N, C-alpha and C positions, 0 to 999 in steps of 0.2 A: 137199140140200146136195151140191155138186159136189166131186168129189175134186180135190185140189191136190197138186202135187209137194212132197215133204218137203224143207224147207230145212235146210241144214247150215251151221253157223258154225265155222270153224277158228280156234282161238286159238293164238298163238305160244307155244312152250315157254320158260319163264324161263331166262335165261342165268346161269351161275354168276358171271360178272363183275358182273352187275347186283346180285345178292345181296351180293357182297363190297363193292361201292361203297356200298350202303345201310348195311351194318354200319359202314363207315368213317365215314360221315356221322353216324350215331347216336353213335359213340364220340367224334368230335370235338365234337359238341354237348354230350355229357355232361361232357367235360373242361372245356369253356368254362363250363358252369354251375358246376362245382366250383371253378374259379378265381375266378368271380364271388363265390361264397359266402365263399371264403377272403379275398378282397379286402375284403368288407364287414366280416368279423370283425376284420381287421387295421387297418381304417381309423381307429378311435379311437386306437390306439396310435401309428400313424404320425402322425396329426394332432397328438397331444400333444407328441411329440418335435419335429415341425416347428415348432409354436408356440414351444417353448422355445428351440430353437437357431437358428431362421431368422427368424420373424416379429417377434421382439422384439429388434431391434438397438439395445440401450440403451447402446452404447459401453462394455460391460463384458465381462470374460472370466470363464470358469468357473474356480473355484479348483481343482477336481479335473480330472485328466487323463481325457479321454474315451477309451474303449477301442474301437478300430476295426480289425477287425470285433469286434463283441461276442461273448463266449464263454459258451455256455450251461452251466448246472450239469451237471457230469459225473456219471456213475453211480459215485460213490465211496462205499464203505461207511464209516460213522462209528459211534461209540458215545457215548452220554451218560455222565456220570460214574458212574452206577450200572450201566453195562454194557448198557443197552438199545440194540439195533442200529437204524440208520436209514440210508437212502440219501439223499444230498444233494438229488436232485431233489424229495424230499418237502418241502423248504423253499420250493418255489415258492408263489406266491400272496400274498407280502408283499414289501415292500422289505426288503433285508437290509443292515445296516451291520456289516461284518466286521472283526475284528482277529485276529491270528495270533501265537502265542507258545508257549513251553513252559509246563508246569504250574507251574514255580517262580515265574513272573510277576514279573520284576524291575521296576524303577521305570518304565521306558518302557511296559511292558505295563499297569501299574496306571494310568498316565496315559491310555492308550487306553481302558481299561474305564470309567474315570470319565467321559471325554469322550463315549463312546458313550451312556452312561446320560443324561448331561446333554442331549445333542443330541436324543435320543428324547423326553425330557420337555419340551424346548423346542418341540416341534412342537404342543403343546396338543392340540386335538381330533383332529389327524391322527396322533398318536403310535401309535394302534392299527393304523396301516397300515405301521409299520416295526418289524422285530425287530432287536435287537442280538445279534450272534453272536460267540462266541469260539471259534476253532478251536485246540485244544490239540494240539501236534504231538509229544508224547512221553507217557510213562506216569508222569511225576512227579506226586506228590500236589499238588492245588491247595491253596494256603494256606487253612486254615480261617477266617482272619480276613476273607477276601474273600467267602466264601459268603453271609453274610447280605445284603450289598448286591447281589450277583448274583441272589439269589433274589427279593428285594423288587423289584428292577428288571426282573424277568421276562427275564433273559438266557437265551439258548440256548447251552449249552456242550457242545461235541462234540470227542471225540478223533478226529483224522484223521491218516492216514499222510502225513508231510511230502513224500515223493517224489511221491505222487499229487496232492497239493494243489498242488505246484509245477508240475505240468503244466497246471494251470488258471489259477491266479492267478500274477502275475509282478510283481516290484518294478521300480521305475525303475532306469535304469542307475546302477551304483555304490551301490545300496541293497540292503537285505535284505528278505525277505518280511515280516518282523516290523516293519518301519519304517512301514508304511502302514495306513490304513483303506481298505476296499474296499466299493463299493456295487453291489448286484445288484438289478435291477428285478423286479417281480412276475411277469414272464413267465419269469424264471430266468436272465437274461443278465447276466453281469458287464459293467458298462457304464461304471464310473468308478473311478479310483484317486486318493485324496487324498494330497498331498505329506506327507512325514515331518514330524512335529510339531517346530517349532523350540524352542529352550530359552527359559526364563524369560518375559520380558514379551511376546515375540512370539507365545507360545502362544495367548493370548486372541484375538489378531487372526486367527490361523489357524482357531480354533474358530468365530469369527464368520463367516468366509468359507465354512466347511463348512456351517454352518447356512443360510447364504444359498442355497447350491446345493440343499440339501435342500428348503427352502421352495419354491423355483422349480419343482423337479421335482414336488413334491406338487401344486402348483397346476396344472401343465401336465397331469398325469395324473388329475386329479380326476373327469373325466367317465367314466372306465372303471375306475379302480382303487378298490375298496371295501375296508373293513377286514375282516380275517379270511379264513382259507383255506376255512372251511366253506361260504362262499357261492359258491365258484368251481366 
């Protein structure tokens, strides 16, 4: 064998700029993938609202006032009637039909509670997707006569600071917080406020219109909203 000259190969030294550019590309790709995952998760929700509000132009108006922008459940501390603490975001996972009043619960409050129960029962098989909630804004004792119906109807009753609650929910101009029913979607966004109940004969018409809104929302969200918080 003949001796041959030793071959040497010189490799260029990596530049810090190249490494930085590679890190930037990987970061951009990672962010893009994360946005795509979020878009896939949000797609059913967006599609249901789009179907309800855009695709079905049936020449009708919503009875409730849409809240834009929607307002998520705030981290407000609340207590049940027996003193158990709870944070409002724990209510996520269900549609919430909310009324507000003091514990004395005058006639308008009683009408709201009765209507909330009837609307929930009127949803039939979908009633397990909606909770009816009563926010009590003082420390007054709740009338004992109301408790059996509230318990049987599976109402959620929570004492909440009215000042904090007023930073989240808001009445229509010229109305009080106690005048309305409020609707929160399963994601935890306050998204609709129903007009104050009229007196006497017109109340039945108002209740029918509220139920119509609820029925449509339940149908529009059926593909992604399932009963019960435990499954979420």
